[in-house]
C-alpha positions as CSV (number, residue, x, y, z in Angstrom):
1,X,-40.6,141.1,14.6
2,X,-41.3,137.7,13.2
3,X,-39.6,134.7,14.9
4,X,-37.7,133.4,12.1
5,X,-36.2,136.9,11.6
6,X,-35.2,137.1,15.3
7,X,-33.5,133.6,14.9
8,X,-31.6,134.7,11.9
9,X,-30.3,137.9,13.5
10,X,-29.1,135.9,16.7
11,X,-27.6,133.4,14.6
12,X,-25.8,136.1,12.7
13,X,-24.5,137.5,16.1
14,X,-23.7,134.2,17.4
15,X,-21.9,132.6,14.5
16,X,-18.7,134.8,14.6
17,X,-18.3,134.1,18.3
18,X,-18.8,130.4,18.0
19,X,-16.1,130.5,15.1
20,X,-13.7,132.4,17.1
21,X,-14.1,130.2,20.1
22,X,-13.6,127.1,18.1
23,X,-10.4,128.4,16.3
24,X,-9.0,129.6,19.5
25,X,-9.4,126.5,21.4
26,X,-6.4,124.1,21.9
27,X,-6.4,121.1,19.7
28,X,-6.5,118.0,21.9
29,X,-3.8,115.4,20.8
30,X,-3.9,111.9,22.2
31,X,-0.8,110.3,23.6
32,X,-0.6,108.0,20.5
33,X,-0.6,111.0,18.1
34,X,2.5,112.7,20.2
35,X,4.6,109.5,19.4
36,X,4.7,110.5,16.0
37,X,6.1,114.1,16.8
38,X,9.7,113.8,17.3
39,X,12.8,115.5,16.3
40,X,16.5,115.2,16.3
41,X,18.4,117.3,18.6
42,X,21.3,119.1,17.5
43,X,23.9,117.9,16.6
44,X,21.7,115.0,15.3
45,X,22.7,112.6,17.9
46,X,19.4,112.0,20.0
47,X,15.8,112.1,19.5
48,X,13.7,114.5,21.8
49,X,9.9,114.7,22.2
50,X,8.0,117.8,22.4
51,X,8.8,118.0,26.1
52,X,12.6,117.7,26.0
53,X,12.7,114.0,26.9
54,X,15.1,112.0,25.3
55,X,13.6,108.9,23.6
56,X,13.4,106.9,20.2
57,X,10.3,106.5,18.0
58,X,9.6,103.1,16.6
59,X,8.9,104.8,13.1
60,X,12.0,107.0,13.1
61,X,15.4,106.5,11.5
62,X,17.7,103.9,13.3
63,X,21.1,105.4,12.4
64,X,21.1,107.8,15.4
65,X,23.0,107.1,18.4
66,X,20.9,106.4,21.7
67,X,19.9,109.1,24.1
68,X,22.3,109.5,26.9
69,X,21.5,111.8,29.6
70,X,24.2,113.4,31.4
71,X,25.0,112.2,35.0
72,X,24.7,114.9,37.6
73,X,26.3,114.0,40.9
74,X,25.4,116.1,43.5
75,X,27.9,118.4,45.2
76,X,27.0,117.2,48.7
77,X,25.1,114.0,50.2
78,X,24.2,113.9,53.7
79,X,24.0,110.5,55.3
80,X,22.2,109.6,58.5
81,X,23.7,106.4,59.4
82,X,22.5,104.6,62.5
83,X,25.3,102.4,63.9
84,X,24.8,99.6,66.4
85,X,26.0,100.7,69.9
86,X,29.7,101.5,70.0
87,X,30.3,99.8,66.4
88,X,31.4,101.5,63.4
89,X,31.7,99.2,60.4
90,X,29.8,99.8,57.2
91,X,27.6,98.0,56.2
92,X,27.4,95.6,58.8
93,X,26.9,97.7,61.8
94,X,24.4,100.1,60.0
95,X,20.9,99.6,61.4
96,X,19.2,101.6,58.6
97,X,20.7,100.1,55.4
98,X,18.8,102.4,53.0
99,X,21.5,105.1,54.0
100,X,24.2,102.5,52.9
101,X,22.3,102.2,49.6
102,X,22.8,106.1,49.3
103,X,26.5,105.7,49.6
104,X,26.4,102.9,46.9
105,X,24.5,105.3,44.7
106,X,26.6,108.1,45.2
107,X,29.7,106.0,44.3
108,X,28.2,104.6,41.1
109,X,27.3,108.2,40.1
110,X,30.8,109.4,40.9
111,X,32.3,106.6,39.1
112,X,30.1,106.9,35.9
113,X,31.2,110.6,35.3
114,X,34.2,111.2,33.0
115,X,35.7,113.7,35.5
116,X,37.8,112.7,38.2
117,X,36.2,113.5,41.5
118,X,37.7,114.2,44.9
119,X,35.4,113.2,47.8
120,X,35.6,114.4,51.3
121,X,34.0,112.7,54.2
122,X,33.1,114.7,57.4
123,X,31.5,113.2,60.5
124,X,29.3,115.1,62.9
125,X,27.4,114.5,66.3
126,X,24.7,115.7,68.2
127,X,25.5,117.9,71.3
128,X,25.5,115.2,73.8
129,X,28.9,114.7,75.4
130,X,32.2,116.7,75.6
131,X,33.9,118.0,72.8
132,X,36.8,115.4,72.8
133,X,34.2,112.5,72.9
134,X,32.2,113.9,70.0
135,X,35.4,114.7,67.9
136,X,36.4,111.0,68.3
137,X,32.8,109.6,67.5
138,X,32.7,111.9,64.4
139,X,36.1,110.6,63.3
140,X,34.8,107.0,63.6
141,X,31.8,107.6,61.6
142,X,33.6,109.4,58.9
143,X,36.5,106.8,58.9
144,X,33.7,103.9,58.6
145,X,32.3,105.5,55.5
146,X,35.6,106.6,53.9
147,X,36.8,102.9,54.4
148,X,33.4,101.7,52.9
149,X,33.9,104.0,49.7
150,X,37.4,102.6,49.3
151,X,36.4,99.0,49.7
152,X,33.9,99.5,47.0
153,X,36.5,100.2,44.6
154,X,36.6,104.0,44.6
155,X,40.3,104.9,44.5
156,X,41.8,105.9,47.9
157,X,43.5,108.6,46.1
158,X,40.4,110.4,45.4
159,X,39.1,110.3,48.8
160,X,40.2,112.7,51.4
161,X,41.3,111.9,54.9
162,X,38.3,111.5,57.4
163,X,37.4,114.5,59.1
164,X,35.3,115.2,62.2
165,X,33.4,118.4,63.1
166,X,32.0,116.8,66.2
167,X,29.4,118.9,67.6
168,X,30.8,122.2,66.4
169,X,28.7,122.3,63.1
170,X,25.1,122.0,63.9
171,X,22.4,122.1,61.4
172,X,20.4,125.4,61.9
173,X,16.8,125.0,63.0
174,X,17.3,121.5,64.5
175,X,17.4,120.6,68.0
176,X,21.2,120.3,68.8
177,X,20.4,117.0,70.6
178,X,18.3,115.3,67.9
179,X,19.5,112.5,66.1
180,X,19.3,114.6,62.6
181,X,22.6,116.2,64.0
182,X,24.4,112.7,63.7
183,X,25.4,112.5,60.1
184,X,28.2,112.1,57.7
185,X,28.4,114.5,54.8
186,X,30.0,113.5,51.5
187,X,31.3,116.3,49.3
188,X,32.8,116.1,45.9
189,X,34.9,118.5,43.8
190,X,36.6,118.2,40.4
191,X,40.2,117.1,40.4
């Protein structure tokens, strides 16, 4: 067989395969091109990109209301506040201020929801000490956080009385004497 004839036969066999692969390959779209693929969510109030993210295109209509993402408040937040020895005032006696920031964020989230939220505050301790001592310690921690929440402007009528579980409600899988057991748990329920 002649070489040119062989090339034609191979080309004839490979051409359909090459065309099929080309047609089945995904089309590459640059980030700039995606900016132009947008649509109005139903009802026509917000613009959504192909990934479900809320946004507005520079070239789109300007008569739609801006995107508003719903605020989702976690049902429970655990705080690991480290107080100075035998002092229980938030924020001045808290060594790890990032935990105070978690309280502030939580209050902002609860305040931003249209629903009225009822917040409970429960203090916990590690296993060191007697039941009576740990009950009182858990109560001091819970009282400190409850008072701080109210001082930040959250209605006292929407914050339950402070509670203490002392060392009776340990975290499973955590050493009972670990500092992780020392915590205050905020729980919200709709009113």
